C-alpha positions as CSV (number, residue, x, y, z in Angstrom):
1,X,-32.6,4.2,-4.2
2,X,-29.9,5.1,-6.6
3,X,-31.0,5.4,-10.2
4,X,-28.2,3.7,-12.1
5,X,-27.4,4.5,-15.8
6,X,-29.4,2.2,-18.1
7,X,-26.4,1.2,-20.2
8,X,-24.4,0.3,-17.1
9,X,-27.3,-1.9,-15.8
10,X,-27.7,-3.7,-19.1
11,X,-24.0,-4.4,-19.3
12,X,-23.8,-5.7,-15.7
13,X,-26.9,-7.8,-16.2
14,X,-25.3,-9.5,-19.2
15,X,-22.0,-10.0,-17.3
16,X,-23.4,-11.3,-14.0
17,X,-26.4,-13.2,-15.2
18,X,-28.2,-14.7,-12.2
19,X,-25.9,-12.8,-9.8
20,X,-27.0,-9.4,-11.1
21,X,-30.0,-8.9,-8.7
22,X,-27.7,-9.3,-5.6
23,X,-25.2,-6.9,-7.2
24,X,-27.9,-4.2,-7.8
25,X,-29.3,-4.7,-4.3
26,X,-26.0,-3.7,-2.8
27,X,-26.6,-0.1,-4.0
28,X,-29.4,0.1,-1.4
29,X,-27.0,-0.7,1.4
30,X,-24.9,2.0,3.1
31,X,-21.2,1.9,2.2
32,X,-18.7,0.7,4.8
33,X,-16.0,3.3,5.6
34,X,-12.5,2.4,6.7
35,X,-9.2,3.7,7.9
36,X,-5.6,2.7,7.6
37,X,-3.3,3.1,10.6
38,X,-0.1,4.9,9.6
39,X,2.9,2.9,10.9
40,X,5.2,5.9,10.2
41,X,3.6,7.6,13.2
42,X,2.8,4.7,15.5
43,X,2.3,1.0,15.6
44,X,-1.1,-0.6,15.0
45,X,-1.2,-1.9,18.5
46,X,-0.5,1.5,19.9
47,X,-3.3,3.0,17.8
48,X,-5.8,0.4,18.8
49,X,-5.3,1.4,22.4
50,X,-6.2,5.0,21.7
51,X,-8.6,4.7,18.8
52,X,-11.6,7.1,19.1
53,X,-13.9,4.4,17.7
54,X,-14.2,0.6,17.8
55,X,-12.5,-0.9,14.8
56,X,-13.1,-4.1,12.9
57,X,-10.3,-5.7,10.8
58,X,-10.8,-4.9,7.1
59,X,-9.3,-8.1,5.8
60,X,-7.1,-6.4,3.2
61,X,-4.1,-5.0,5.1
62,X,-3.1,-5.7,8.7
63,X,-3.1,-2.0,9.3
64,X,-6.5,-1.5,7.6
65,X,-9.8,-1.5,9.5
66,X,-13.5,-0.9,9.0
67,X,-15.2,1.9,10.9
68,X,-18.5,1.1,12.7
69,X,-21.6,2.3,10.7
70,X,-22.4,4.9,13.4
71,X,-18.8,6.3,13.5
72,X,-18.7,10.1,13.7
73,X,-16.8,12.1,11.1
74,X,-13.1,11.8,11.8
75,X,-11.6,14.1,9.2
76,X,-10.9,16.8,11.8
77,X,-10.0,14.5,14.6
78,X,-6.6,15.4,16.1
79,X,-5.2,11.9,15.4
80,X,-6.1,12.3,11.7
81,X,-4.6,15.7,11.5
82,X,-1.5,14.4,13.1
83,X,-1.2,11.7,10.5
84,X,-1.8,8.7,12.8
85,X,-4.4,7.3,10.4
86,X,-5.7,7.9,6.9
87,X,-9.4,7.5,6.0
88,X,-9.5,4.9,3.3
89,X,-12.0,2.2,2.2
90,X,-10.6,-1.4,2.3
91,X,-11.0,-1.8,-1.4
92,X,-8.7,1.1,-2.0
93,X,-6.1,-0.6,0.2
94,X,-5.9,-3.6,-2.1
95,X,-3.4,-2.1,-4.6
96,X,-1.0,-1.4,-1.7
97,X,-0.9,-5.0,-0.7
98,X,-0.7,-6.2,-4.3
99,X,2.4,-4.1,-4.9
100,X,4.4,-6.2,-2.4
101,X,6.6,-3.2,-1.3
102,X,9.6,-3.9,0.8
103,X,12.0,-1.4,2.5
104,X,14.7,-0.2,0.2
105,X,12.8,-0.5,-3.1
106,X,12.3,2.4,-5.6
107,X,8.5,2.8,-6.1
108,X,6.6,5.0,-8.6
109,X,2.9,5.8,-7.9
110,X,2.1,7.3,-11.3
111,X,-1.4,8.7,-10.7
112,X,-1.1,9.4,-7.0
113,X,-3.5,12.1,-5.8
114,X,-4.9,12.5,-3.2
115,X,-2.2,10.3,-1.7
116,X,-3.8,7.5,0.2
117,X,-2.1,4.7,-1.7
118,X,1.2,6.6,-1.8
119,X,1.0,6.9,2.0
120,X,0.4,3.2,2.3
121,X,3.4,2.5,0.0
122,X,5.6,4.8,2.1
123,X,4.6,3.0,5.3
124,X,5.8,-0.2,3.8
125,X,9.1,1.4,2.7
126,X,9.6,2.3,6.3
127,X,11.9,5.2,5.5
128,X,14.2,3.2,3.2
129,X,14.3,3.4,-0.6
130,X,12.4,6.0,-2.6
131,X,8.8,6.8,-3.4
132,X,8.0,9.0,-6.4
133,X,4.4,10.1,-6.2
134,X,3.2,11.8,-9.4
135,X,0.1,13.8,-10.2
136,X,-0.4,15.6,-13.5
137,X,-3.0,18.1,-12.2
138,X,-1.2,20.9,-10.3
139,X,-4.0,21.5,-7.7
140,X,-4.2,17.8,-7.0
141,X,-0.4,17.5,-6.8
142,X,-0.5,20.1,-4.0
143,X,-3.1,18.0,-2.1
144,X,-0.8,15.0,-2.6
145,X,2.1,16.9,-1.1
146,X,0.1,17.9,1.9
147,X,-1.1,14.3,2.4
148,X,2.5,12.9,2.4
149,X,3.7,15.7,4.7
150,X,0.9,15.0,7.2
151,X,1.7,11.2,7.1
152,X,5.4,11.9,7.8
153,X,6.8,10.5,4.6
154,X,10.5,11.5,4.6
155,X,11.7,9.5,1.5
156,X,9.1,10.6,-0.9
157,X,9.2,13.0,-3.9
158,X,6.1,14.6,-5.4
159,X,6.2,15.3,-9.1
160,X,3.7,17.0,-11.4
161,X,4.4,15.6,-14.8
162,X,2.8,13.8,-17.7
163,X,3.3,10.1,-17.3
164,X,5.0,9.7,-20.6
165,X,7.5,12.5,-19.9
166,X,8.3,11.2,-16.4
167,X,8.7,7.6,-17.4
168,X,10.9,8.4,-20.4
169,X,13.2,10.4,-18.1
170,X,13.6,7.4,-15.8
171,X,13.6,4.3,-18.0
172,X,13.8,1.0,-16.1
173,X,14.4,2.7,-12.8
174,X,11.6,1.5,-10.5
175,X,11.2,-1.9,-8.8
176,X,7.5,-1.3,-8.4
177,X,5.1,0.9,-10.3
178,X,1.4,1.5,-9.4
179,X,-1.0,2.8,-12.0
180,X,-4.2,3.6,-10.1
181,X,-5.7,4.8,-13.4
182,X,-8.2,7.6,-14.0
183,X,-11.4,5.7,-14.8
184,X,-15.2,6.1,-15.3
185,X,-15.8,5.5,-11.6
186,X,-18.5,2.9,-11.6
187,X,-17.4,1.7,-8.3
188,X,-18.0,5.1,-6.8
189,X,-21.7,5.5,-7.6
190,X,-22.7,5.2,-3.9
191,X,-20.0,7.4,-2.6
192,X,-19.7,10.3,-5.2
193,X,-22.9,11.6,-6.9
194,X,-20.6,13.3,-9.5
195,X,-19.4,9.8,-10.7
196,X,-23.0,8.8,-11.3
197,X,-24.0,12.1,-13.0
198,X,-21.1,12.1,-15.5
199,X,-21.2,8.5,-16.4
200,X,-21.7,7.6,-20.1
201,X,-20.2,5.1,-22.5
202,X,-18.2,7.8,-24.2
203,X,-16.5,8.4,-20.8
204,X,-15.7,4.7,-20.5
205,X,-14.0,4.7,-23.9
206,X,-12.1,7.9,-23.2
207,X,-10.8,6.5,-19.9
208,X,-9.8,3.2,-21.5
209,X,-7.7,5.1,-24.1
210,X,-6.1,7.2,-21.4
211,X,-5.4,4.2,-19.3
212,X,-3.7,2.4,-22.2
213,X,-1.3,5.3,-22.7
214,X,-0.5,5.5,-19.0
215,X,0.2,1.7,-18.9
216,X,2.6,1.9,-21.8
217,X,4.4,4.8,-20.1
218,X,4.6,2.9,-16.8
219,X,6.1,-0.2,-18.5
220,X,9.0,1.9,-19.7
221,X,9.9,3.0,-16.2
222,X,9.8,-0.6,-14.7
223,X,13.1,-2.2,-13.9
224,X,13.7,-5.8,-15.2
225,X,12.0,-8.2,-12.9
226,X,9.9,-5.5,-11.3
227,X,6.2,-5.5,-10.7
228,X,3.5,-3.3,-12.2
229,X,0.1,-3.1,-10.6
230,X,-2.8,-1.6,-12.4
231,X,-6.0,-0.7,-10.6
232,X,-9.3,1.1,-11.2
233,X,-12.5,1.8,-9.3
234,X,-14.8,0.8,-12.2
235,X,-16.4,-2.4,-13.5
236,X,-16.1,-1.6,-17.3
237,X,-14.2,-4.5,-19.0
238,X,-12.7,-2.0,-21.4
239,X,-10.9,-0.4,-18.5
240,X,-10.2,-3.6,-16.6
241,X,-9.8,-7.1,-18.0
242,X,-9.8,-5.9,-21.6
243,X,-7.3,-3.2,-20.8
244,X,-4.8,-5.6,-19.2
245,X,-5.2,-8.2,-22.0
246,X,-4.5,-5.5,-24.6
247,X,-1.5,-4.2,-22.7
248,X,0.0,-7.7,-22.4
249,X,-0.5,-8.3,-26.1
250,X,1.4,-5.0,-26.9
251,X,4.2,-6.0,-24.5
252,X,4.5,-9.4,-26.1
253,X,4.8,-7.9,-29.6
254,X,7.5,-5.6,-28.4
255,X,9.4,-8.6,-26.8
256,X,9.2,-10.5,-30.0
């Protein structure tokens, strides 16, 4: 059984009330893995005919599926190495769908590494328009570039810049902006032991402050009438509902 941080458990107990026991019980269940078929390489129908494992619809994207619990590791499978699919959990696919990307749009993925969401965005652009995938950490930006190359993205640009610098250089340019913000990772406790080991309330506060700065930068790069999607993999309200509410208040003050 995972030993959850005490402060996290107290907060979730207060927020969920009678639903808290069911929430904590999920940590004793094995996580479900998923994959997203890459339409830049082949259609979903064609992939399903050759899939190395039985797949179950993930319910988030039409090209997203759940792997069976007993699925073997697929990271080195030839189909994966050829970019036919990307290993991705259904919850991580949600921002791709929320962004409502259409061919021909200009899209910015501001915190893009390792590239799963950028790849999903590029698939929806279908070779038309522009994807700018940014990652501030050089080593992670290299991983991002390799991912997009493997997935066959031909209309994408990988940048390695601070969000404020990049967005100030391209004011009002993008029809869609995704901020999949660095966060305290409370949604990753079952998947990544490091997220559990490093968690503390100071990290939540630090990530909330960083996310606020990135959101303000992202707004500057958004074209009039465009859509900005903000996502995290945490439950902390300071990084989620509170973050969005504070951002909207800042934008309202600017508008007035």
